[in-house]
N, C-alpha and C positions, 0 to 999 in steps of 0.2 A: 214279307209277312209283317203285319202290324203287331205291335206289342202293347201290353197294358200300360206301360210307361208312357207311350205316345198318347193313348187315349186320355190318361189322367192329365196330360199337359193342357189339353183343350178344356177338359171338364171342370165344372165349377167356376168358370171364369166369367168376368163381367167386362164387356167391351163398350166403349163409346165410339160410335161411328159418326163422322161429320159429313159424310157424303154417300151417295149410292155406290160409288166406286169402292169406298172403304167397306161398306156392307157386303159387297160382292167378294172382296178379298177375305173377309171373315168367313164367308161361305166356303171359299176354297180351303181355308185352314180346317174348318169343320169336316169337310169331306175327307181330308187326309187323315183325320183321327178316327174315322168310323171303321168298325168291324162289319164286314158284309156277310150275311144280310143285316140290314140296319133299318130302323124306323126313326125318323126325325119329326117331332111334333112341334109345329110353329104356332105361337100365340101372339096376337097383336091386333091392334085396331086397323081399320081400313086405311091404306096408304102408309103403313108403318115400315114397309120394306120386306115383307115376307117373300114376294116373288123375286125381288132383287137378291135376297139371300139364297133362295133356291137356285137362281142362275149361277151364283158362285159355287154352290155345292155341285151342280152339274159340271161346271168347268173343272173343279177339283177331281171329279170322277172321269174326266177325259172327254166330255162332250165337245165336239169341235164347233158346231154351229149354235152359239148361244142365243141366236134370234129365235130358235125353236121354243125356248122356255118362255111361256106366257101363262098367265093365270087361267086355269081350266075351269072358270066359273060356270060355264054353260055345259061343259061335257063332264065335269066332276073329276075326270082322270085323264092326264096326258102321259104318254110313255115315250121316253127318250132312250136311245141306245148309245151307251158309252162303253167303258170297260165292263160295265154291268148294266142291266136294265135300271132305269130311274123311273119310278112311278110318282108322278106329281099330282097329288090329290087336293082338291079345293072343296071344302065343305060349306062355303058361304051360302049357297042356295039350297042346302040340305033341308028337305021338308020333314024328315023323320028317319028312324032307323031303317025303314024299308028302302028308302033312297040310298042309304049308305051301302047296304048289302046288294043292291042292284048294280053297283059299280063293279062287283066281282072282287072287292077288296080282300075277302077271305082267301082268294086264290093266290095273292102275291105278298101281302103285308107280312113282313118278318120271315118270309120263305125264300125269297130271292132278291137280289139287287138291293137298291135303296129306295125306300118309300118316304117321301116328304109330304106331310099333311099340313096344309094351311087351314086356319080356322079350327084348330084342334079343340077349342073350347066347346065346339058343338058335339064332340064325342062324349058318350055316356061315361066311359071308364078309361079311355086311353089304351095304350098297349104296353104290356110289361116289357122291360128291356129297352125302352125308347130313350133317345136323347131328346130333352125338352129345351126349347129355345123360346124365351119370352122377350118380345121386342116392345119397347116403350118409347113413345115420342118424347124427346128431351128438348123440344123447341127448335124451330127452323128445320134445317136438314139433319140435326143431331138425333141419333137414336141410341138408346141403351139396350144392349143385348146381354141377357143373362143365360148362360149355357149350363144346363144341368145334365151330367152324364147319366147313363143307365145305372140304376141302383141308388142314386142319391135323391133326396127330396129337399124341397125348399118352399 
């Protein structure tokens, strides 16, 4: 069973990743700190590493075939089965709130498994109790990841 102490260890941290491999490893660490059910909101520009981070989260949750994790830009939601269901939501092509709710997001977000939402800036209000991760391009392959645990604001 996960403890609050473990969650606090990852929370409020700033990471610098120098490669996609390092970003994936940070995702593994994030996964190990989550209380399930969990929601992870990812913010970052195109190509910043959101899907790579999601692949690491899926690995940390026990997904064996990481090649399954791809950006669900056209389907909006991919579901992977690991120790718990992983709902990988991509809001890049979201046309409006109606599109969001057509995904069935109300049926799973915060209720079971782990929901990882890419392009969270397209959400009107976010989700209470979510872990927020902001990814910023720091030049070349370097990325700055700021992880804000549930209940903290920045």
